[in-house]
N, C-alpha and C positions, 0 to 999 in steps of 0.2 A: 579318581576317575582317570581312565586312559586319555593320553593326549592326542592319539590317533584312532580312527574307526574306519575299517575297510569293508566295502560292500561290492560284491561281483554279481553280474547278471548275464543272461545269455542274449543273443540277437533277437530283437522283436519285443522284448520286455521293456516297457517304459517305466523308469524309476524316478524321474525328475520331480514329480509332485510330492513324493515322500522325502527325498533327500533335501529338497529346498526347505521344507519344514524343519528337518533335523538341524540344518545349518543355521536357521533363524533362532532355534532354541538353544543351540550349543555352539556359539561363535568361537569359543575357546578351544574346540576340538577340530583337528584337522580331518575332514572327511575325504577318503579316497574311494572313488567309484570307477570301476573298470569292467569291460565286457570280456567274457571268456567263452570259448566254444563249449557247446553242450557236453562234449566228452570230458572236459576238464573241470566241470562245475563241482564235483565232489572232491577232486584233488585240491582245489583252491582252499577248501575248508580243512581237509586233513593235513595239509602242509603248513597251516598257520597263515597262509597268504590272504585270508578273509575272515573277518569276524562273523559275517552273515552272507548268505547267498541266495539270490532268487534262482530257483531251479525249475527245470522242466521235468515232469515225471515221465517215465519211471526213473527213480533215482534210489540208490542204496541208502536207506535211512538208519542203518546200524550206528548207534552212537550219536544220532542226530535228533533234534526236535524239528518237526515240520508243520507249518501252518499252510493248509490249502487256501489259495487266494481266488483263482478263477480258472475257467476253461475256455478254450477257443476252438473254432472250427479248423479242420484240415482242408487245405486246397491243393489243386494241381496247377503248377505253373507251366506254361506252354507257350509256343510262338503264337502271335496273335492271329495267324492264318492256318493254324493247326486244324486238322479235320475234327478233333474232339470239341472245338469251339462251336461246331454246329449242333451239338447236343444241348437240349434245354437243361438237363440235369445230368451230373456225372455220378457213376457208382463204381465200386471197385472192379466190377466185372468189365467195365469199359476200358480198363487199363491193360487188359491182357494183350500181350503181343506188342506193346508200345516200348520203344527204346527209352531207357531211363538214364538220366545224368546222375551219377552217384557222387557222394561226398557231402561235406558240410556245406550248407547253404551259404553262398558268397556271391560277390559281384562276378567273380570268374565263372561260376555256375550259371549265372543268368546270361552271361555272354554266350555260353555254350547253348543255352536254351534258345536265345535269340537267333543263333546261327542255324537252328534246326536240328541240333544234335539229339534232342530228345526232350522228355518231360521230367519234372521233379515234384515230389510230394512233400509238403511242409506245413507248419502252422500258419494261419492267415496273417498274423502280425509280422512273421519273418518275410513273407512275400511282399507285404507293404513297405517293409524297410529296405528292400532291394528292388523296388518296382522300377520299370522302365517302359517306354512307349510300345516297344515291339514285343513285350511279354504280358500275357494276360494270366490271371489266376481264377479258377473256377472251384467252388465248393465241392468237396467229395462227400456226398450225402450220407453214405452209410459207413464212414470212417469214424473211429473213436476219437473224441475231442482230445486236444492236448491240454494238459493240466499244468498250471504254474503254482509254485508254493514258495515259501520263505523258510530257509533252513539255517540252523546254527548248531554248534557242538553242544551236547548235553553238559559237558564239564567246563563250559566257558560262559556261564551266565553271569552277567554283570549289569550295572545300572544303565549303560548306553544300549545294551541289547534290549533291555525292558523298554526303554524310551522308544527305540525304533519300532518295536513290536506295537506299542501304543499308537505311534503315528500311522502305521499301516492299517491298524484297526480303526482309525478315526478318532482316537482319544485326544482330547484337547489339552493344551498346556496347563489348564486349571483343573483338570480331572483329578479326583482323589486317588485314582490309580497311579498317578505320577508320583515317583518316590519323594521328590522335593515337596510337592504339595501335601502328600500324605503326612510327611514329618511335620510340616508347618501346622496342619490341622490338628495333629495330636498334641503339639505344644500348646496351641491355642485352647484346646479342650482342657488341658491340665491347669492352665492359668485361670480359665473360667471357673473350674472346680474350687481352686484355692480361694478365689474371690467370693464365691457363693457359699463357702463352707460355713456351717453353723446357722445359716438362715433358714427360716421356715416360712411356708406360705401362710401369711396372716389373713388370708381371705380377701374379701372385697373392701375397697376403700370406704365404703359407706357402712361398714360393719355388718353387712348382710341384711340390713333393714330394707324393707320395701316401702315405697311412698305410700302415704295415707290415701285411703280410697273412700273417704267419707262422703257426705252429701256434696260437698264442694271440692273435694280433692281431685287431683289430676286423674285418678284412676276411676272416677265415678262417671256414670252415664246419666245425663239429665234429660227428662222427658218433658217436652213442651205441652203444657196444658192449654186447652182451648179457653178463650176468655169471652165474656159478654153474652153467655148463654147460647141457645140454639139459634142458628141463622135462619131468617125468613126466606122461603123460596121466592124467586123472581116472579113478578107479575107477568101473566101471559098477554100476548097481543102487542108486544113491543112497547106497552106503556101509553098507547095513543088514547086520547080522550074522545068520547062520542059527542056529537052535536045534536 
């Protein structure tokens, strides 16, 4: 098993809930987690700088495995007093003629937006990561959503990769898909087969006999017979005597 495991992710993607579980299950492995720009996410894998990468699509998947994880809305970041904030909903056509701040989303970009230099389009989680009071983000209704996935090299599959995939998919530490658990279950099954070898099912402990159901047996139904002959009907008139 490798002694280190490296994961990279782009701005806006939250990976803590998965990396914490990994560290709990593998305290003996040094986990390295770092953020990379969207433009460098593929290079981090190709150069061996990362074992796995959370990526934003589109991404070149040649030579990679990719598991789609989720999709998120696209928003427009703008000064909080920008004219577009008067719109109830924003569409792509509303952006025509607007000054745009180019470049990778960053704190510097948001400072330019806050200064009134223009607007910027980005995934919602990115805008939340860079939020500031004088910049607002509005959903772009007809924009295609941003998709996030988990990627790793096809020729670099090992048990830690399988383990992290299982964590992301919600597999528990005791799941039979866990390599260690699967091996333990296989050993237990073999041991049980050796212990039970040669034994045959001898049937029921009572030899298959059913309890007697005779007249007084537990399986019989007893009918209560009336005794004392026919009952005399009650006397009419409440039984009072005439004088």
